[in-house]
C-alpha positions in Angstrom: 109.7 -100.8 102.0 108.8 -101.9 98.4 105.4 -103.5 97.8 105.6 -107.2 96.8 102.3 -106.9 94.9 101.5 -103.7 93.1 98.1 -103.6 91.3 97.2 -100.4 89.4 94.0 -99.6 87.4 93.4 -103.3 86.8 90.4 -104.2 84.6 89.1 -107.4 82.9 86.5 -107.2 80.2 84.5 -110.1 78.8 82.1 -110.3 75.9 79.1 -112.3 76.9 78.4 -115.3 74.6 81.7 -114.8 72.8 84.6 -117.2 72.7 88.3 -116.8 72.0 89.4 -117.2 68.4 89.8 -120.9 67.7 92.8 -122.6 66.3 92.9 -122.4 62.5 92.3 -126.1 61.8 90.1 -127.7 59.1 87.7 -129.1 61.7 87.3 -125.7 63.5 86.9 -123.9 60.2 84.1 -126.3 59.1 82.4 -126.0 62.5 82.7 -122.2 62.4 81.1 -122.2 58.9 78.2 -124.4 60.1 77.6 -122.1 63.2 77.8 -118.8 61.3 74.1 -118.5 60.2 72.9 -119.0 63.7 75.5 -116.6 65.2 74.4 -113.8 62.8 70.9 -114.0 64.3 72.3 -113.4 67.7 74.7 -110.6 66.8 73.0 -108.3 69.2 73.3 -110.6 72.2 76.9 -111.6 71.4 77.8 -107.9 71.6 76.9 -107.7 75.3 79.9 -107.0 77.5 80.7 -107.1 81.2 83.6 -105.8 83.3 84.5 -108.5 85.8 87.1 -106.1 87.2 87.2 -102.3 86.7 89.9 -99.8 87.7 91.1 -101.8 90.7 94.2 -100.7 92.6 96.0 -101.8 95.7 99.4 -102.8 97.2 100.5 -105.6 99.4 103.6 -105.3 101.5 105.9 -108.3 102.4 104.2 -110.2 105.2 100.7 -108.9 104.5 97.9 -111.4 104.9 95.0 -109.9 102.9 91.5 -111.3 102.8 89.3 -110.6 99.8 85.6 -110.7 100.3 82.5 -109.9 98.3 79.4 -111.5 96.9 79.4 -114.2 94.3 80.3 -112.7 90.9 82.1 -109.7 92.5 85.4 -110.4 90.7 87.4 -112.0 93.5 88.4 -115.1 91.6 89.1 -113.2 88.5 91.6 -111.0 90.4 93.5 -114.1 91.6 93.5 -115.6 88.1 95.1 -112.4 86.8 97.7 -112.3 89.6 98.4 -116.0 88.9 98.9 -115.3 85.2 96.1 -117.7 84.3 94.4 -114.9 82.4 95.6 -111.5 81.2 94.1 -108.1 82.2 92.3 -106.0 79.7 93.6 -102.8 81.3 96.0 -101.8 84.0 98.9 -103.8 85.4 99.7 -106.3 88.2 103.3 -106.6 89.3 104.4 -109.4 91.6 108.0 -109.5 93.0 108.6 -113.1 94.2 107.7 -116.7 93.6 104.0 -117.2 93.4 102.1 -120.3 94.7 98.4 -120.6 94.0 95.4 -122.8 94.8 92.6 -121.4 92.6 90.6 -124.6 92.3 91.0 -128.2 93.1 94.2 -129.6 91.6 95.1 -126.5 89.6 98.5 -127.1 88.1 98.4 -130.8 88.4 98.9 -133.1 85.4 96.5 -136.1 85.6 98.9 -138.6 84.0 101.7 -137.8 86.5 101.8 -139.4 90.0 101.4 -137.4 93.2 105.2 -137.5 93.7 105.9 -136.2 90.1 103.3 -133.4 90.5 104.9 -132.3 93.7 108.3 -132.0 92.0 106.7 -130.4 89.0 105.0 -127.7 91.0 108.2 -127.0 92.9 110.2 -126.7 89.7 107.6 -124.2 88.3 108.2 -122.1 91.5 111.9 -122.2 90.7 112.8 -124.4 93.7 115.8 -126.7 93.6 115.3 -130.4 93.8 116.9 -130.6 97.2 114.5 -127.8 98.5 111.5 -129.8 97.3 112.9 -133.0 98.8 113.2 -131.3 102.2 109.5 -130.5 102.1 108.3 -133.7 100.5 107.6 -135.7 103.6 105.6 -132.9 105.2 103.5 -132.5 102.1 102.7 -136.2 101.8 101.9 -136.5 105.5 99.6 -133.5 105.5 97.7 -134.7 102.5 97.5 -138.3 103.9 98.3 -139.9 100.5 101.3 -141.9 101.5 100.0 -145.2 100.0 99.0 -143.5 96.7 101.9 -141.1 96.2 103.1 -143.1 93.2 99.7 -143.4 91.7 98.6 -141.0 88.8 96.5 -138.2 90.3 93.7 -138.8 87.8 92.9 -141.9 89.9 92.6 -139.9 93.1 89.3 -139.2 94.8 88.2 -135.6 95.0 89.3 -135.4 98.7 92.8 -136.8 98.0 93.2 -134.4 95.1 92.2 -131.5 97.2 94.4 -132.4 100.2 97.4 -132.8 98.0 96.7 -129.6 96.1 96.4 -127.6 99.3 99.6 -129.2 100.8 101.6 -128.4 97.7 100.4 -124.8 97.7 101.0 -124.3 101.5 104.3 -126.1 102.0 106.3 -125.2 99.0 108.3 -122.1 99.7 106.8 -119.3 97.6 107.0 -115.7 98.7 103.4 -115.1 97.6 100.5 -117.4 98.2 97.2 -117.0 96.4 94.3 -119.1 97.8 90.7 -119.2 96.5 88.0 -120.7 98.7 90.1 -123.6 100.0 88.4 -123.2 103.4 84.9 -123.9 101.9 85.6 -127.4 100.7 86.4 -130.8 102.3 85.1 -132.3 105.5 85.2 -130.5 108.8 88.4 -132.2 110.0 90.2 -131.1 106.8 88.9 -127.6 107.0 90.2 -127.4 110.6 93.6 -128.6 109.5 93.6 -126.1 106.6 92.8 -123.3 109.0 95.6 -124.3 111.3 98.1 -124.4 108.4 96.9 -121.0 107.1 97.6 -119.6 110.6 101.2 -121.0 110.3 101.6 -119.5 106.8 100.2 -116.1 107.9 102.7 -115.9 110.8 105.7 -117.0 108.7 106.2 -113.7 106.9 104.8 -114.9 103.6 102.4 -112.6 101.7 99.0 -114.2 101.4 95.9 -113.3 99.4 92.9 -115.3 100.6 89.5 -115.3 99.0 86.9 -116.9 101.2 83.2 -116.6 102.2 84.3 -117.8 105.7 84.3 -114.4 107.2 85.4 -115.7 110.6 88.5 -117.2 109.1 89.2 -113.9 107.3 89.0 -112.0 110.5 91.1 -114.5 112.4 93.9 -114.8 109.8 94.2 -111.5 108.0 95.7 -108.1 108.9 94.0 -106.4 106.0 90.8 -106.9 104.0 89.6 -105.8 100.5 85.8 -105.6 99.8 85.1 -106.0 96.1 81.6 -105.3 94.6 80.7 -105.5 90.9 84.4 -105.6 90.0 85.3 -102.5 91.9 87.3 -102.1 95.1 84.6 -100.8 97.4 86.7 -100.5 100.6 89.9 -101.7 102.3 91.2 -101.7 105.8 91.1 -103.7 109.0 89.1 -107.0 108.6 86.6 -106.3 111.4 85.6 -103.0 110.0 85.4 -104.2 106.4 83.4 -107.3 107.3 81.0 -105.2 109.3 80.5 -102.9 106.3 80.0 -105.9 104.0 77.4 -107.5 106.3 75.6 -104.3 107.2 74.1 -104.0 103.8 71.9 -107.0 104.7 71.7 -107.0 108.5 71.7 -103.3 109.3 68.8 -102.7 111.6 66.4 -100.3 110.0 63.7 -100.3 112.6 63.0 -101.2 116.2 59.7 -102.9 115.2 58.9 -105.4 112.6 55.7 -107.2 111.4 56.0 -110.9 111.6 52.8 -112.3 109.9 54.4 -112.6 106.5 58.1 -112.9 107.5 60.1 -114.9 105.0 62.2 -116.5 107.8 59.2 -118.4 109.2 59.8 -122.2 109.5 57.7 -124.1 107.0 54.2 -125.4 108.0 54.0 -123.3 111.1 51.1 -121.0 111.9 51.8 -117.2 112.1 51.1 -116.8 115.8 53.7 -114.2 116.4 52.4 -110.9 114.9 55.0 -108.2 115.7 58.3 -107.9 117.5 59.6 -104.7 119.1 63.0 -104.0 120.6 63.5 -101.7 123.6 66.6 -100.2 125.1 67.3 -97.8 127.9 64.4 -95.8 129.4 62.0 -98.3 127.8 62.4 -96.5 124.4 61.9 -98.5 121.2 65.3 -98.6 119.5 67.2 -100.8 117.0 70.5 -100.2 118.9 71.6 -100.7 122.5 74.8 -99.8 124.4 77.0 -102.5 125.8 75.8 -103.5 129.2 72.6 -101.5 129.0 69.0 -102.8 129.6 67.4 -104.5 126.6 64.1 -106.2 126.1 62.3 -107.9 123.2 58.5 -107.8 123.1 56.3 -109.9 120.8 52.6 -109.6 120.3 50.9 -112.9 119.5 47.5 -114.3 118.6 46.6 -118.0 118.6 43.6 -118.9 116.5 43.5 -122.6 117.4 43.7 -122.8 121.2 44.7 -120.8 124.2 48.3 -121.3 125.2 50.5 -120.6 128.2 53.1 -118.8 126.1 56.7 -119.9 126.1 59.0 -117.4 124.4 62.5 -118.1 123.2 65.3 -116.1 121.6 68.5 -117.2 119.9 71.1 -114.5 119.6 73.3 -114.8 116.5 76.3 -112.8 115.5 76.7 -111.2 112.1 78.0 -114.5 110.6 74.7 -116.2 111.6 76.4 -118.3 114.3 74.4 -118.7 117.5 76.0 -116.9 120.5 73.5 -117.8 123.3 69.8 -118.4 123.8 67.1 -117.9 126.5 63.7 -119.3 127.0 61.2 -119.3 129.9 60.4 -123.0 129.1 63.2 -124.1 131.4 62.4 -121.5 134.1 59.0 -122.5 135.5 58.6 -119.4 137.7 58.2 -117.4 134.4 55.4 -119.6 133.0 52.1 -117.8 133.1 49.4 -119.3 135.3 46.6 -118.7 132.8 46.4 -119.8 129.1 45.5 -117.0 126.6 44.5 -116.6 123.0 46.3 -113.3 122.4 48.6 -111.0 124.2 52.2 -109.8 124.6 55.2 -111.6 126.0 58.5 -109.8 126.8 62.0 -111.0 127.6 64.1 -108.5 129.5 67.8 -108.2 130.2 69.1 -106.0 133.0 72.5 -105.8 131.2 73.1 -107.2 127.7 76.5 -109.0 127.7 77.3 -108.5 124.0 80.3 -106.9 122.4 79.8 -104.2 119.8 78.5 -105.4 116.4 75.4 -106.4 114.5 73.3 -109.2 115.9 70.2 -111.1 114.7 67.4 -112.8 116.6 65.7 -116.1 116.0 62.3 -116.1 117.8 60.1 -119.0 118.7 56.7 -119.2 120.6 54.8 -122.1 121.9 53.7 -123.7 125.1 55.5 -125.8 127.8 56.0 -128.7 125.4 55.7 -127.6 121.7 56.8 -124.8 119.5 53.9 -123.4 117.4 55.8 -120.6 115.6 59.5 -120.1 114.8 61.1 -117.3 112.7 64.8 -117.3 111.8 66.5 -113.9 111.7 63.3 -112.2 112.6 64.9 -108.9 113.4 68.4 -107.4 113.8 69.9 -104.8 116.1 73.2 -103.1 116.8 75.2 -103.1 120.0 77.2 -99.9 120.5 80.5 -99.6 122.3 80.4 -98.1 125.8 82.8 -97.9 128.7 81.0 -100.6 130.6 84.1 -101.7 132.5 84.9 -98.1 133.7 88.5 -98.4 132.5 88.2 -96.7 129.1 89.2 -100.1 127.5 87.3 -103.0 125.9 88.2 -106.6 125.5 89.5 -107.3 122.0 86.9 -108.4 119.5 88.9 -111.5 118.7 88.2 -112.8 122.2 84.6 -113.4 121.3 81.2 -111.7 121.1 80.3 -112.0 124.9 81.8 -110.1 127.8 81.0 -111.0 131.4 81.7 -109.2 134.7 83.8 -111.3 137.1 85.8 -110.9 140.3 89.5 -111.5 140.9 91.4 -112.1 144.1 95.1 -112.2 144.7 97.4 -113.7 147.3 101.1 -113.0 147.6 103.7 -115.7 148.1 103.9 -115.5 151.9 100.1 -116.2 152.2 100.5 -119.2 149.9 103.4 -120.5 151.9 101.3 -120.5 155.1 98.2 -122.0 153.5 97.5 -125.7 154.2 98.3 -128.1 151.3 
């Protein structure tokens, strides 16, 4: 099968502080002459250059849904701009075989003086669609964007939200073979983001080829069958989304130690006293370890010292996945049998799990310490640890990662049809 997108040795080079050659008008010539003395003083700085993309190669097959991730400034948006023919590459080539729809930023491709209706037909015409094809999609676009009352109003009078909804609807509903989307899931209200995500699921299952740039890693993992990791303009890795996302996040959350000092931790909530002094993680055989097997024993121990008053320590933990989303929490505040009978100025407090119910991956812990009524110290992302895969179910199989970060033992019972027939209603 022939690739629908073929990118080879792609590079984009910019000169910092430089601008493209201006049009040769009298006004620009005069302005250039006035600026010339000052520009000569800065010749050295204007000669600085940067490669936004460098030697990047990949292919996309028909039906691929590819997520593109990386830190800000990695070159993700530059790649989509080159593929959309908004800018030209400095080196290499990018061949696309099919009609291309793109949503690079709010309202890209819209003409402010034209109405919403006219912009829909204009974008369809640019894609090479016939008027009857656009007409067949028109009502769906307008309904999704919720701009029925304003469809014959120039889009320059639209609010930002209206502009965004119409831009996304045009990109998603018009029938292009290739769809390029940049950060559309990071803008708009929660309701609109949910609808965008649902529509992207429809698009990804329709056989169209999609390239999606987003910092919403959960959406990338849910929607895409492949993922590209770009760093400093270079393709660092490509493969299955779960593996590439784990690699991307591990640079910041990879557990380096089973123990961590907490006195000067940057994650401490403001205006709280550093009562918690050190946290240590323990796994099987009560050995300090930054990793634990699925379903194995696990404990978190914190040493503390209260300078102000003795406390009956309440210790709480919030388990977060690699996206920073809370998975579950525990605290002895709501389980009175685990409240100590005596107050103390210093000591240790431990939280122990007989079997940790987490799927493989990197996790982070928020820690808080206080008494029965008040939190005196709270540290976000105090320490991270890794859960390793294990045959905890005894079947040689694991639940799919897409089912969620928690597994739980359960019992099943069965009854055949004859037993059901004899059972009372």
